[in-house]
PDB file with SEQRES, HELIX, SHEET and CRYST1 records, atoms N, CA, C and O in Angstrom:
SEQRES   1 A   89  MET ASN ALA ILE LYS PHE HIS TYR PHE GLY LEU VAL ASP          
SEQRES   2 A   89  PRO GLU PHE TYR GLY ILE GLY ALA GLY TYR LEU PRO GLY          
SEQRES   3 A   89  SER GLY ILE THR PHE ASP PRO PRO ALA THR GLN THR SER          
SEQRES   4 A   89  GLU THR PRO LYS TYR VAL ALA VAL SER ALA THR SER LEU          
SEQRES   5 A   89  ALA GLY VAL TYR LEU ASN ARG GLU ASP LYS ALA ALA LEU          
SEQRES   6 A   89  GLY ALA LEU MET ARG ARG LEU LYS GLU PRO ILE ALA ALA          
SEQRES   7 A   89  ILE GLY HIS SER ILE PHE ILE PHE ARG LEU GLU                  
HELIX    1 AA1 PRO A   14  TYR A   17  5                                   4    
HELIX    2 AA2 ALA A   49  LEU A   52  1                                   4    
HELIX    3 AA3 ARG A   59  MET A   69  1                                  11    
SHEET    1 AA1 5 GLY A  22  TYR A  23  0                                        
SHEET    2 AA1 5 ILE A   4  HIS A   7  1                                        
SHEET    3 AA1 5 TYR A  44  SER A  48  1                                        
SHEET    4 AA1 5 ILE A  83  ARG A  87 -1                                        
SHEET    5 AA1 5 ALA A  77  ILE A  79 -1                                        
CRYST1    1.000    1.000    1.000  90.00  90.00  90.00 P 1           1          
ATOM      1  N   MET A   1     105.165  92.505  74.157  1.00  0.00           N  
ATOM      2  CA  MET A   1     104.361  91.705  74.945  1.00  0.00           C  
ATOM      3  C   MET A   1     105.167  91.315  76.275  1.00  0.00           C  
ATOM      4  O   MET A   1     106.356  91.008  76.195  1.00  0.00           O  
ATOM      5  N   ASN A   2     104.539  91.335  77.407  1.00  0.00           N  
ATOM      6  CA  ASN A   2     105.137  90.852  78.613  1.00  0.00           C  
ATOM      7  C   ASN A   2     105.136  89.306  78.533  1.00  0.00           C  
ATOM      8  O   ASN A   2     104.250  88.667  77.967  1.00  0.00           O  
ATOM      9  N   ALA A   3     106.195  88.772  79.144  1.00  0.00           N  
ATOM     10  CA  ALA A   3     106.399  87.311  79.188  1.00  0.00           C  
ATOM     11  C   ALA A   3     105.451  86.661  80.146  1.00  0.00           C  
ATOM     12  O   ALA A   3     105.228  85.458  80.007  1.00  0.00           O  
ATOM     13  N   ILE A   4     104.828  87.387  81.176  1.00  0.00           N  
ATOM     14  CA  ILE A   4     104.000  86.757  82.158  1.00  0.00           C  
ATOM     15  C   ILE A   4     102.741  87.727  82.320  1.00  0.00           C  
ATOM     16  O   ILE A   4     102.887  88.948  82.269  1.00  0.00           O  
ATOM     17  N   LYS A   5     101.651  87.199  82.493  1.00  0.00           N  
ATOM     18  CA  LYS A   5     100.441  87.808  82.778  1.00  0.00           C  
ATOM     19  C   LYS A   5      99.916  87.447  84.171  1.00  0.00           C  
ATOM     20  O   LYS A   5      99.998  86.279  84.551  1.00  0.00           O  
ATOM     21  N   PHE A   6      99.389  88.379  84.936  1.00  0.00           N  
ATOM     22  CA  PHE A   6      98.829  88.083  86.296  1.00  0.00           C  
ATOM     23  C   PHE A   6      97.324  87.984  86.250  1.00  0.00           C  
ATOM     24  O   PHE A   6      96.643  88.686  85.502  1.00  0.00           O  
ATOM     25  N   HIS A   7      96.842  87.103  87.063  1.00  0.00           N  
ATOM     26  CA  HIS A   7      95.420  87.117  87.487  1.00  0.00           C  
ATOM     27  C   HIS A   7      95.571  87.087  88.997  1.00  0.00           C  
ATOM     28  O   HIS A   7      95.824  86.057  89.624  1.00  0.00           O  
ATOM     29  N   TYR A   8      95.399  88.281  89.537  1.00  0.00           N  
ATOM     30  CA  TYR A   8      95.926  88.604  90.852  1.00  0.00           C  
ATOM     31  C   TYR A   8      94.920  89.532  91.723  1.00  0.00           C  
ATOM     32  O   TYR A   8      94.340  90.468  91.173  1.00  0.00           O  
ATOM     33  N   PHE A   9      94.759  89.287  92.892  1.00  0.00           N  
ATOM     34  CA  PHE A   9      93.944  90.094  93.702  1.00  0.00           C  
ATOM     35  C   PHE A   9      94.894  90.679  94.688  1.00  0.00           C  
ATOM     36  O   PHE A   9      95.537  89.910  95.402  1.00  0.00           O  
ATOM     37  N   GLY A  10      95.046  91.995  94.796  1.00  0.00           N  
ATOM     38  CA  GLY A  10      95.957  92.594  95.733  1.00  0.00           C  
ATOM     39  C   GLY A  10      95.876  94.026  95.690  1.00  0.00           C  
ATOM     40  O   GLY A  10      95.159  94.615  94.881  1.00  0.00           O  
ATOM     41  N   LEU A  11      96.683  94.668  96.644  1.00  0.00           N  
ATOM     42  CA  LEU A  11      96.698  96.062  96.873  1.00  0.00           C  
ATOM     43  C   LEU A  11      97.841  96.748  96.209  1.00  0.00           C  
ATOM     44  O   LEU A  11      97.804  97.975  96.113  1.00  0.00           O  
ATOM     45  N   VAL A  12      98.814  96.103  95.759  1.00  0.00           N  
ATOM     46  CA  VAL A  12     100.038  96.620  95.260  1.00  0.00           C  
ATOM     47  C   VAL A  12     100.317  96.191  93.740  1.00  0.00           C  
ATOM     48  O   VAL A  12     100.268  95.013  93.386  1.00  0.00           O  
ATOM     49  N   ASP A  13     100.584  97.140  92.964  1.00  0.00           N  
ATOM     50  CA  ASP A  13     100.993  96.824  91.577  1.00  0.00           C  
ATOM     51  C   ASP A  13     102.281  96.152  91.623  1.00  0.00           C  
ATOM     52  O   ASP A  13     103.246  96.735  92.117  1.00  0.00           O  
ATOM     53  N   PRO A  14     102.395  94.829  91.092  1.00  0.00           N  
ATOM     54  CA  PRO A  14     103.719  94.205  91.036  1.00  0.00           C  
ATOM     55  C   PRO A  14     104.807  94.962  90.402  1.00  0.00           C  
ATOM     56  O   PRO A  14     105.962  94.585  90.602  1.00  0.00           O  
ATOM     57  N   GLU A  15     104.586  95.948  89.688  1.00  0.00           N  
ATOM     58  CA  GLU A  15     105.593  96.880  89.151  1.00  0.00           C  
ATOM     59  C   GLU A  15     106.356  97.548  90.157  1.00  0.00           C  
ATOM     60  O   GLU A  15     107.526  97.865  89.941  1.00  0.00           O  
ATOM     61  N   PHE A  16     105.716  97.812  91.368  1.00  0.00           N  
ATOM     62  CA  PHE A  16     106.405  98.246  92.574  1.00  0.00           C  
ATOM     63  C   PHE A  16     107.628  97.423  93.062  1.00  0.00           C  
ATOM     64  O   PHE A  16     108.586  97.920  93.655  1.00  0.00           O  
ATOM     65  N   TYR A  17     107.494  96.149  92.757  1.00  0.00           N  
ATOM     66  CA  TYR A  17     108.534  95.224  93.110  1.00  0.00           C  
ATOM     67  C   TYR A  17     109.395  95.016  91.937  1.00  0.00           C  
ATOM     68  O   TYR A  17     110.271  94.155  92.014  1.00  0.00           O  
ATOM     69  N   GLY A  18     109.259  95.670  90.910  1.00  0.00           N  
ATOM     70  CA  GLY A  18     110.112  95.478  89.712  1.00  0.00           C  
ATOM     71  C   GLY A  18     109.681  94.291  88.799  1.00  0.00           C  
ATOM     72  O   GLY A  18     110.458  93.779  87.993  1.00  0.00           O  
ATOM     73  N   ILE A  19     108.450  93.905  88.968  1.00  0.00           N  
ATOM     74  CA  ILE A  19     107.972  92.806  88.106  1.00  0.00           C  
ATOM     75  C   ILE A  19     107.162  93.392  86.910  1.00  0.00           C  
ATOM     76  O   ILE A  19     106.052  93.904  87.053  1.00  0.00           O  
ATOM     77  N   GLY A  20     107.767  93.280  85.796  1.00  0.00           N  
ATOM     78  CA  GLY A  20     107.131  93.830  84.661  1.00  0.00           C  
ATOM     79  C   GLY A  20     106.088  92.724  84.069  1.00  0.00           C  
ATOM     80  O   GLY A  20     106.431  91.806  83.324  1.00  0.00           O  
ATOM     81  N   ALA A  21     104.872  92.943  84.487  1.00  0.00           N  
ATOM     82  CA  ALA A  21     103.871  91.996  84.076  1.00  0.00           C  
ATOM     83  C   ALA A  21     102.676  92.631  83.552  1.00  0.00           C  
ATOM     84  O   ALA A  21     102.373  93.767  83.916  1.00  0.00           O  
ATOM     85  N   GLY A  22     101.909  91.912  82.642  1.00  0.00           N  
ATOM     86  CA  GLY A  22     100.573  92.376  82.195  1.00  0.00           C  
ATOM     87  C   GLY A  22      99.614  91.756  83.068  1.00  0.00           C  
ATOM     88  O   GLY A  22      99.924  90.936  83.933  1.00  0.00           O  
ATOM     89  N   TYR A  23      98.316  92.200  82.806  1.00  0.00           N  
ATOM     90  CA  TYR A  23      97.227  91.607  83.583  1.00  0.00           C  
ATOM     91  C   TYR A  23      96.203  91.065  82.673  1.00  0.00           C  
ATOM     92  O   TYR A  23      95.922  91.620  81.611  1.00  0.00           O  
ATOM     93  N   LEU A  24      95.646  89.986  83.084  1.00  0.00           N  
ATOM     94  CA  LEU A  24      94.460  89.330  82.443  1.00  0.00           C  
ATOM     95  C   LEU A  24      93.268  89.995  82.726  1.00  0.00           C  
ATOM     96  O   LEU A  24      93.194  90.445  83.870  1.00  0.00           O  
ATOM     97  N   PRO A  25      92.261  90.188  81.948  1.00  0.00           N  
ATOM     98  CA  PRO A  25      91.005  90.785  82.303  1.00  0.00           C  
ATOM     99  C   PRO A  25      90.423  90.026  83.435  1.00  0.00           C  
ATOM    100  O   PRO A  25      90.554  88.803  83.474  1.00  0.00           O  
ATOM    101  N   GLY A  26      89.766  90.701  84.393  1.00  0.00           N  
ATOM    102  CA  GLY A  26      89.132  90.149  85.519  1.00  0.00           C  
ATOM    103  C   GLY A  26      90.025  89.840  86.567  1.00  0.00           C  
ATOM    104  O   GLY A  26      89.637  89.116  87.483  1.00  0.00           O  
ATOM    105  N   SER A  27      91.315  90.352  86.550  1.00  0.00           N  
ATOM    106  CA  SER A  27      92.302  90.057  87.557  1.00  0.00           C  
ATOM    107  C   SER A  27      91.837  90.480  88.988  1.00  0.00           C  
ATOM    108  O   SER A  27      92.383  89.947  89.954  1.00  0.00           O  
ATOM    109  N   GLY A  28      90.888  91.382  89.166  1.00  0.00           N  
ATOM    110  CA  GLY A  28      90.527  91.739  90.501  1.00  0.00           C  
ATOM    111  C   GLY A  28      91.524  92.681  91.118  1.00  0.00           C  
ATOM    112  O   GLY A  28      91.553  92.795  92.343  1.00  0.00           O  
ATOM    113  N   ILE A  29      92.342  93.364  90.349  1.00  0.00           N  
ATOM    114  CA  ILE A  29      93.352  94.168  90.941  1.00  0.00           C  
ATOM    115  C   ILE A  29      92.577  95.368  91.499  1.00  0.00           C  
ATOM    116  O   ILE A  29      91.552  95.764  90.945  1.00  0.00           O  
ATOM    117  N   THR A  30      93.116  95.987  92.691  1.00  0.00           N  
ATOM    118  CA  THR A  30      92.325  96.926  93.359  1.00  0.00           C  
ATOM    119  C   THR A  30      92.912  98.372  93.197  1.00  0.00           C  
ATOM    120  O   THR A  30      92.488  99.346  93.818  1.00  0.00           O  
ATOM    121  N   PHE A  31      93.924  98.394  92.302  1.00  0.00           N  
ATOM    122  CA  PHE A  31      94.475  99.689  91.887  1.00  0.00           C  
ATOM    123  C   PHE A  31      94.119  99.960  90.419  1.00  0.00           C  
ATOM    124  O   PHE A  31      93.638  99.099  89.682  1.00  0.00           O  
ATOM    125  N   ASP A  32      94.385 101.194  90.056  1.00  0.00           N  
ATOM    126  CA  ASP A  32      94.031 101.522  88.656  1.00  0.00           C  
ATOM    127  C   ASP A  32      94.692 100.619  87.681  1.00  0.00           C  
ATOM    128  O   ASP A  32      95.914 100.472  87.719  1.00  0.00           O  
ATOM    129  N   PRO A  33      93.916  99.980  86.770  1.00  0.00           N  
ATOM    130  CA  PRO A  33      94.513  99.087  85.750  1.00  0.00           C  
ATOM    131  C   PRO A  33      95.635  99.829  85.037  1.00  0.00           C  
ATOM    132  O   PRO A  33      95.470 100.964  84.591  1.00  0.00           O  
ATOM    133  N   PRO A  34      96.791  99.153  84.941  1.00  0.00           N  
ATOM    134  CA  PRO A  34      97.965  99.750  84.180  1.00  0.00           C  
ATOM    135  C   PRO A  34      97.672  99.583  82.567  1.00  0.00           C  
ATOM    136  O   PRO A  34      96.828  98.829  82.083  1.00  0.00           O  
ATOM    137  N   ALA A  35      98.427 100.325  81.956  1.00  0.00           N  
ATOM    138  CA  ALA A  35      98.253 100.269  80.342  1.00  0.00           C  
ATOM    139  C   ALA A  35      98.654  98.907  79.875  1.00  0.00           C  
ATOM    140  O   ALA A  35      98.409  98.577  78.714  1.00  0.00           O  
ATOM    141  N   THR A  36      99.269  98.075  80.723  1.00  0.00           N  
ATOM    142  CA  THR A  36      99.684  96.779  80.344  1.00  0.00           C  
ATOM    143  C   THR A  36      98.643  95.656  80.408  1.00  0.00           C  
ATOM    144  O   THR A  36      98.880  94.526  79.982  1.00  0.00           O  
ATOM    145  N   GLN A  37      97.403  96.045  80.996  1.00  0.00           N  
ATOM    146  CA  GLN A  37      96.294  95.085  81.034  1.00  0.00           C  
ATOM    147  C   GLN A  37      95.913  94.722  79.634  1.00  0.00           C  
ATOM    148  O   GLN A  37      95.657  95.628  78.841  1.00  0.00           O  
ATOM    149  N   THR A  38      95.851  93.378  79.241  1.00  0.00           N  
ATOM    150  CA  THR A  38      95.623  92.990  77.926  1.00  0.00           C  
ATOM    151  C   THR A  38      94.977  91.731  77.896  1.00  0.00           C  
ATOM    152  O   THR A  38      95.068  91.013  78.892  1.00  0.00           O  
ATOM    153  N   SER A  39      94.309  91.336  76.858  1.00  0.00           N  
ATOM    154  CA  SER A  39      93.869  90.025  76.661  1.00  0.00           C  
ATOM    155  C   SER A  39      94.786  89.161  75.776  1.00  0.00           C  
ATOM    156  O   SER A  39      94.417  88.030  75.459  1.00  0.00           O  
ATOM    157  N   GLU A  40      95.968  89.655  75.367  1.00  0.00           N  
ATOM    158  CA  GLU A  40      96.899  88.901  74.588  1.00  0.00           C  
ATOM    159  C   GLU A  40      97.370  87.607  75.262  1.00  0.00           C  
ATOM    160  O   GLU A  40      97.643  87.613  76.463  1.00  0.00           O  
ATOM    161  N   THR A  41      97.466  86.548  74.552  1.00  0.00           N  
ATOM    162  CA  THR A  41      97.895  85.225  75.169  1.00  0.00           C  
ATOM    163  C   THR A  41      99.290  85.252  75.595  1.00  0.00           C  
ATOM    164  O   THR A  41     100.187  85.470  74.780  1.00  0.00           O  
ATOM    165  N   PRO A  42      99.525  85.034  76.873  1.00  0.00           N  
ATOM    166  CA  PRO A  42     100.933  85.128  77.346  1.00  0.00           C  
ATOM    167  C   PRO A  42     101.657  83.823  77.345  1.00  0.00           C  
ATOM    168  O   PRO A  42     100.985  82.813  77.136  1.00  0.00           O  
ATOM    169  N   LYS A  43     102.960  83.710  77.553  1.00  0.00           N  
ATOM    170  CA  LYS A  43     103.622  82.397  77.606  1.00  0.00           C  
ATOM    171  C   LYS A  43     103.543  81.837  79.016  1.00  0.00           C  
ATOM    172  O   LYS A  43     103.480  80.619  79.182  1.00  0.00           O  
ATOM    173  N   TYR A  44     103.544  82.666  80.012  1.00  0.00           N  
ATOM    174  CA  TYR A  44     103.365  82.288  81.369  1.00  0.00           C  
ATOM    175  C   TYR A  44     102.179  82.979  82.023  1.00  0.00           C  
ATOM    176  O   TYR A  44     101.806  84.079  81.615  1.00  0.00           O  
ATOM    177  N   VAL A  45     101.599  82.374  83.000  1.00  0.00           N  
ATOM    178  CA  VAL A  45     100.489  83.059  83.748  1.00  0.00           C  
ATOM    179  C   VAL A  45     100.796  82.816  85.255  1.00  0.00           C  
ATOM    180  O   VAL A  45     101.126  81.721  85.710  1.00  0.00           O  
ATOM    181  N   ALA A  46     100.650  83.960  85.977  1.00  0.00           N  
ATOM    182  CA  ALA A  46     100.730  83.831  87.496  1.00  0.00           C  
ATOM    183  C   ALA A  46      99.378  83.943  88.030  1.00  0.00           C  
ATOM    184  O   ALA A  46      98.733  84.955  87.757  1.00  0.00           O  
ATOM    185  N   VAL A  47      98.871  83.033  88.752  1.00  0.00           N  
ATOM    186  CA  VAL A  47      97.452  83.120  89.276  1.00  0.00           C  
ATOM    187  C   VAL A  47      97.545  82.943  90.848  1.00  0.00           C  
ATOM    188  O   VAL A  47      98.131  82.005  91.388  1.00  0.00           O  
ATOM    189  N   SER A  48      96.894  83.964  91.507  1.00  0.00           N  
ATOM    190  CA  SER A  48      96.842  83.958  92.891  1.00  0.00           C  
ATOM    191  C   SER A  48      95.987  82.858  93.475  1.00  0.00           C  
ATOM    192  O   SER A  48      95.060  82.421  92.792  1.00  0.00           O  
ATOM    193  N   ALA A  49      96.212  82.386  94.648  1.00  0.00           N  
ATOM    194  CA  ALA A  49      95.333  81.424  95.310  1.00  0.00           C  
ATOM    195  C   ALA A  49      93.930  81.991  95.480  1.00  0.00           C  
ATOM    196  O   ALA A  49      92.931  81.276  95.407  1.00  0.00           O  
ATOM    197  N   THR A  50      93.893  83.237  95.698  1.00  0.00           N  
ATOM    198  CA  THR A  50      92.582  83.869  95.974  1.00  0.00           C  
ATOM    199  C   THR A  50      91.719  83.782  94.634  1.00  0.00           C  
ATOM    200  O   THR A  50      90.521  83.499  94.651  1.00  0.00           O  
ATOM    201  N   SER A  51      92.415  84.041  93.515  1.00  0.00           N  
ATOM    202  CA  SER A  51      91.715  84.055  92.192  1.00  0.00           C  
ATOM    203  C   SER A  51      91.337  82.523  91.956  1.00  0.00           C  
ATOM    204  O   SER A  51      90.208  82.280  91.530  1.00  0.00           O  
ATOM    205  N   LEU A  52      92.170  81.541  92.196  1.00  0.00           N  
ATOM    206  CA  LEU A  52      91.914  80.290  91.947  1.00  0.00           C  
ATOM    207  C   LEU A  52      90.623  79.755  92.804  1.00  0.00           C  
ATOM    208  O   LEU A  52      89.866  78.899  92.346  1.00  0.00           O  
ATOM    209  N   ALA A  53      90.470  80.282  93.949  1.00  0.00           N  
ATOM    210  CA  ALA A  53      89.462  79.844  94.877  1.00  0.00           C  
ATOM    211  C   ALA A  53      88.076  80.668  94.377  1.00  0.00           C  
ATOM    212  O   ALA A  53      86.970  80.397  94.845  1.00  0.00           O  
ATOM    213  N   GLY A  54      88.272  81.596  93.471  1.00  0.00           N  
ATOM    214  CA  GLY A  54      87.082  82.310  92.987  1.00  0.00           C  
ATOM    215  C   GLY A  54      86.635  83.419  93.982  1.00  0.00           C  
ATOM    216  O   GLY A  54      85.569  84.011  93.814  1.00  0.00           O  
ATOM    217  N   VAL A  55      87.437  83.680  94.979  1.00  0.00           N  
ATOM    218  CA  VAL A  55      87.007  84.766  95.906  1.00  0.00           C  
ATOM    219  C   VAL A  55      87.085  86.105  95.296  1.00  0.00           C  
ATOM    220  O   VAL A  55      88.058  86.489  94.647  1.00  0.00           O  
ATOM    221  N   TYR A  56      86.070  86.776  95.517  1.00  0.00           N  
ATOM    222  CA  TYR A  56      85.955  88.216  94.971  1.00  0.00           C  
ATOM    223  C   TYR A  56      85.598  88.310  93.433  1.00  0.00           C  
ATOM    224  O   TYR A  56      85.377  89.402  92.909  1.00  0.00           O  
ATOM    225  N   LEU A  57      85.554  87.206  92.787  1.00  0.00           N  
ATOM    226  CA  LEU A  57      85.265  87.218  91.332  1.00  0.00           C  
ATOM    227  C   LEU A  57      83.763  87.254  91.027  1.00  0.00           C  
ATOM    228  O   LEU A  57      82.999  86.555  91.693  1.00  0.00           O  
ATOM    229  N   ASN A  58      83.339  88.000  90.101  1.00  0.00           N  
ATOM    230  CA  ASN A  58      82.031  87.923  89.590  1.00  0.00           C  
ATOM    231  C   ASN A  58      81.871  86.742  88.742  1.00  0.00           C  
ATOM    232  O   ASN A  58      82.849  86.048  88.467  1.00  0.00           O  
ATOM    233  N   ARG A  59      80.653  86.459  88.294  1.00  0.00           N  
ATOM    234  CA  ARG A  59      80.270  85.324  87.416  1.00  0.00           C  
ATOM    235  C   ARG A  59      81.098  85.341  86.126  1.00  0.00           C  
ATOM    236  O   ARG A  59      81.617  84.309  85.703  1.00  0.00           O  
ATOM    237  N   GLU A  60      81.220  86.561  85.484  1.00  0.00           N  
ATOM    238  CA  GLU A  60      81.844  86.511  84.227  1.00  0.00           C  
ATOM    239  C   GLU A  60      83.421  86.266  84.426  1.00  0.00           C  
ATOM    240  O   GLU A  60      84.045  85.570  83.625  1.00  0.00           O  
ATOM    241  N   ASP A  61      84.012  86.856  85.503  1.00  0.00           N  
ATOM    242  CA  ASP A  61      85.373  86.652  85.713  1.00  0.00           C  
ATOM    243  C   ASP A  61      85.747  85.154  86.087  1.00  0.00           C  
ATOM    244  O   ASP A  61      86.794  84.652  85.678  1.00  0.00           O  
ATOM    245  N   LYS A  62      84.856  84.474  86.871  1.00  0.00           N  
ATOM    246  CA  LYS A  62      85.034  83.106  87.254  1.00  0.00           C  
ATOM    247  C   LYS A  62      84.971  82.307  85.945  1.00  0.00           C  
ATOM    248  O   LYS A  62      85.780  81.397  85.762  1.00  0.00           O  
ATOM    249  N   ALA A  63      84.050  82.608  85.035  1.00  0.00           N  
ATOM    250  CA  ALA A  63      83.929  81.807  83.790  1.00  0.00           C  
ATOM    251  C   ALA A  63      85.175  82.077  82.945  1.00  0.00           C  
ATOM    252  O   ALA A  63      85.657  81.118  82.342  1.00  0.00           O  
ATOM    253  N   ALA A  64      85.709  83.197  82.846  1.00  0.00           N  
ATOM    254  CA  ALA A  64      86.862  83.528  82.047  1.00  0.00           C  
ATOM    255  C   ALA A  64      88.126  82.793  82.670  1.00  0.00           C  
ATOM    256  O   ALA A  64      88.941  82.228  81.941  1.00  0.00           O  
ATOM    257  N   LEU A  65      88.240  82.823  83.953  1.00  0.00           N  
ATOM    258  CA  LEU A  65      89.450  82.223  84.698  1.00  0.00           C  
ATOM    259  C   LEU A  65      89.234  80.754  84.521  1.00  0.00           C  
ATOM    260  O   LEU A  65      90.212  80.048  84.278  1.00  0.00           O  
ATOM    261  N   GLY A  66      88.029  80.225  84.622  1.00  0.00           N  
ATOM    262  CA  GLY A  66      87.841  78.704  84.416  1.00  0.00           C  
ATOM    263  C   GLY A  66      88.221  78.365  83.063  1.00  0.00           C  
ATOM    264  O   GLY A  66      88.902  77.351  82.919  1.00  0.00           O  
ATOM    265  N   ALA A  67      87.877  79.083  81.988  1.00  0.00           N  
ATOM    266  CA  ALA A  67      88.209  78.727  80.740  1.00  0.00           C  
ATOM    267  C   ALA A  67      89.841  78.758  80.511  1.00  0.00           C  
ATOM    268  O   ALA A  67      90.404  77.937  79.787  1.00  0.00           O  
ATOM    269  N   LEU A  68      90.453  79.686  81.136  1.00  0.00           N  
ATOM    270  CA  LEU A  68      91.933  79.680  81.119  1.00  0.00           C  
ATOM    271  C   LEU A  68      92.485  78.541  81.840  1.00  0.00           C  
ATOM    272  O   LEU A  68      93.416  77.930  81.314  1.00  0.00           O  
ATOM    273  N   MET A  69      92.017  78.156  83.027  1.00  0.00           N  
ATOM    274  CA  MET A  69      92.567  77.135  83.807  1.00  0.00           C  
ATOM    275  C   MET A  69      92.445  75.759  83.080  1.00  0.00           C  
ATOM    276  O   MET A  69      93.316  74.899  83.210  1.00  0.00           O  
ATOM    277  N   ARG A  70      91.333  75.581  82.309  1.00  0.00           N  
ATOM    278  CA  ARG A  70      91.129  74.374  81.583  1.00  0.00           C  
ATOM    279  C   ARG A  70      92.320  74.117  80.507  1.00  0.00           C  
ATOM    280  O   ARG A  70      92.591  73.006  80.052  1.00  0.00           O  
ATOM    281  N   ARG A  71      92.941  75.246  80.198  1.00  0.00           N  
ATOM    282  CA  ARG A  71      94.130  75.137  79.257  1.00  0.00           C  
ATOM    283  C   ARG A  71      95.488  74.831  79.882  1.00  0.00           C  
ATOM    284  O   ARG A  71      96.463  74.508  79.203  1.00  0.00           O  
ATOM    285  N   LEU A  72      95.502  74.944  81.179  1.00  0.00           N  
ATOM    286  CA  LEU A  72      96.690  74.833  81.971  1.00  0.00           C  
ATOM    287  C   LEU A  72      96.848  73.458  82.671  1.00  0.00           C  
ATOM    288  O   LEU A  72      95.884  72.798  83.062  1.00  0.00           O  
ATOM    289  N   LYS A  73      97.987  73.126  82.781  1.00  0.00           N  
ATOM    290  CA  LYS A  73      98.334  71.822  83.526  1.00  0.00           C  
ATOM    291  C   LYS A  73      98.688  72.198  85.011  1.00  0.00           C  
ATOM    292  O   LYS A  73      98.175  73.168  85.568  1.00  0.00           O  
ATOM    293  N   GLU A  74      99.565  71.397  85.592  1.00  0.00           N  
ATOM    294  CA  GLU A  74     100.000  71.660  86.852  1.00  0.00           C  
ATOM    295  C   GLU A  74     100.982  72.886  86.947  1.00  0.00           C  
ATOM    296  O   GLU A  74     101.782  73.118  86.041  1.00  0.00           O  
ATOM    297  N   PRO A  75     100.897  73.594  87.983  1.00  0.00           N  
ATOM    298  CA  PRO A  75     101.856  74.789  88.141  1.00  0.00           C  
ATOM    299  C   PRO A  75     103.230  74.319  87.955  1.00  0.00           C  
ATOM    300  O   PRO A  75     103.536  73.172  88.281  1.00  0.00           O  
ATOM    301  N   ILE A  76     104.157  75.214  87.401  1.00  0.00           N  
ATOM    302  CA  ILE A  76     105.493  74.919  87.303  1.00  0.00           C  
ATOM    303  C   ILE A  76     106.293  75.396  88.440  1.00  0.00           C  
ATOM    304  O   ILE A  76     107.430  74.969  88.644  1.00  0.00           O  
ATOM    305  N   ALA A  77     105.650  76.380  89.274  1.00  0.00           N  
ATOM    306  CA  ALA A  77     106.288  76.913  90.476  1.00  0.00           C  
ATOM    307  C   ALA A  77     105.181  77.547  91.402  1.00  0.00           C  
ATOM    308  O   ALA A  77     104.056  77.825  90.987  1.00  0.00           O  
ATOM    309  N   ALA A  78     105.573  77.732  92.586  1.00  0.00           N  
ATOM    310  CA  ALA A  78     104.624  78.444  93.445  1.00  0.00           C  
ATOM    311  C   ALA A  78     105.513  79.464  94.256  1.00  0.00           C  
ATOM    312  O   ALA A  78     106.584  79.108  94.748  1.00  0.00           O  
ATOM    313  N   ILE A  79     105.072  80.621  94.363  1.00  0.00           N  
ATOM    314  CA  ILE A  79     105.753  81.731  94.996  1.00  0.00           C  
ATOM    315  C   ILE A  79     105.022  82.152  96.237  1.00  0.00           C  
ATOM    316  O   ILE A  79     103.946  82.743  96.145  1.00  0.00           O  
ATOM    317  N   GLY A  80     105.609  81.849  97.477  1.00  0.00           N  
ATOM    318  CA  GLY A  80     105.087  82.193  98.745  1.00  0.00           C  
ATOM    319  C   GLY A  80     103.818  81.453  99.016  1.00  0.00           C  
ATOM    320  O   GLY A  80     102.983  81.937  99.780  1.00  0.00           O  
ATOM    321  N   HIS A  81     103.641  80.338  98.445  1.00  0.00           N  
ATOM    322  CA  HIS A  81     102.400  79.521  98.730  1.00  0.00           C  
ATOM    323  C   HIS A  81     101.004  80.244  98.359  1.00  0.00           C  
ATOM    324  O   HIS A  81      99.916  79.842  98.770  1.00  0.00           O  
ATOM    325  N   SER A  82     101.185  81.351  97.536  1.00  0.00           N  
ATOM    326  CA  SER A  82     100.056  82.114  97.195  1.00  0.00           C  
ATOM    327  C   SER A  82      99.922  82.344  95.760  1.00  0.00           C  
ATOM    328  O   SER A  82      98.806  82.523  95.273  1.00  0.00           O  
ATOM    329  N   ILE A  83     101.025  82.352  95.017  1.00  0.00           N  
ATOM    330  CA  ILE A  83     101.005  82.657  93.573  1.00  0.00           C  
ATOM    331  C   ILE A  83     101.426  81.434  92.819  1.00  0.00           C  
ATOM    332  O   ILE A  83     102.489  80.885  93.108  1.00  0.00           O  
ATOM    333  N   PHE A  84     100.678  80.992  91.902  1.00  0.00           N  
ATOM    334  CA  PHE A  84     101.045  79.759  91.128  1.00  0.00           C  
ATOM    335  C   PHE A  84     101.322  80.135  89.766  1.00  0.00           C  
ATOM    336  O   PHE A  84     100.545  80.865  89.151  1.00  0.00           O  
ATOM    337  N   ILE A  85     102.488  79.636  89.203  1.00  0.00           N  
ATOM    338  CA  ILE A  85     103.055  79.959  87.772  1.00  0.00           C  
ATOM    339  C   ILE A  85     102.637  78.779  86.981  1.00  0.00           C  
ATOM    340  O   ILE A  85     102.843  77.614  87.321  1.00  0.00           O  
ATOM    341  N   PHE A  86     102.023  79.170  85.877  1.00  0.00           N  
ATOM    342  CA  PHE A  86     101.709  78.123  84.859  1.00  0.00           C  
ATOM    343  C   PHE A  86     102.336  78.474  83.471  1.00  0.00           C  
ATOM    344  O   PHE A  86     102.483  79.654  83.151  1.00  0.00           O  
ATOM    345  N   ARG A  87     102.683  77.511  82.700  1.00  0.00           N  
ATOM    346  CA  ARG A  87     103.088  77.766  81.285  1.00  0.00           C  
ATOM    347  C   ARG A  87     102.170  77.334  80.289  1.00  0.00           C  
ATOM    348  O   ARG A  87     101.844  76.151  80.188  1.00  0.00           O  
ATOM    349  N   LEU A  88     101.692  78.321  79.473  1.00  0.00           N  
ATOM    350  CA  LEU A  88     100.755  77.937  78.343  1.00  0.00           C  
ATOM    351  C   LEU A  88     101.436  77.259  77.250  1.00  0.00           C  
ATOM    352  O   LEU A  88     102.425  77.806  76.764  1.00  0.00           O  
ATOM    353  N   GLU A  89     101.040  76.155  76.807  1.00  0.00           N  
ATOM    354  CA  GLU A  89     101.605  75.429  75.712  1.00  0.00           C  
ATOM    355  C   GLU A  89     101.233  75.933  74.383  1.00  0.00           C  
ATOM    356  O   GLU A  89     101.665  75.381  73.371  1.00  0.00           O  
TER     357      GLU A  89                                                      
END                                                                             
């Protein structure tokens, strides 16, 4: 299991940058979903500002992300003002 899962909208697979991450369903990734896409509960979640705003998400994906966000507290870090890192308790 990967230590972090992404909910990310983007054009580049984070693996390109050496980030070994899995993806949560409904991530909105625009490249072919990697084999690491899973619904397993991660220890950390990285959520893009685009996803948090609900941009480009359909109703099902908004509901799934909303349910996840209700489990999260404040972000523990922000990367580039656009990716927020949360720890699942």
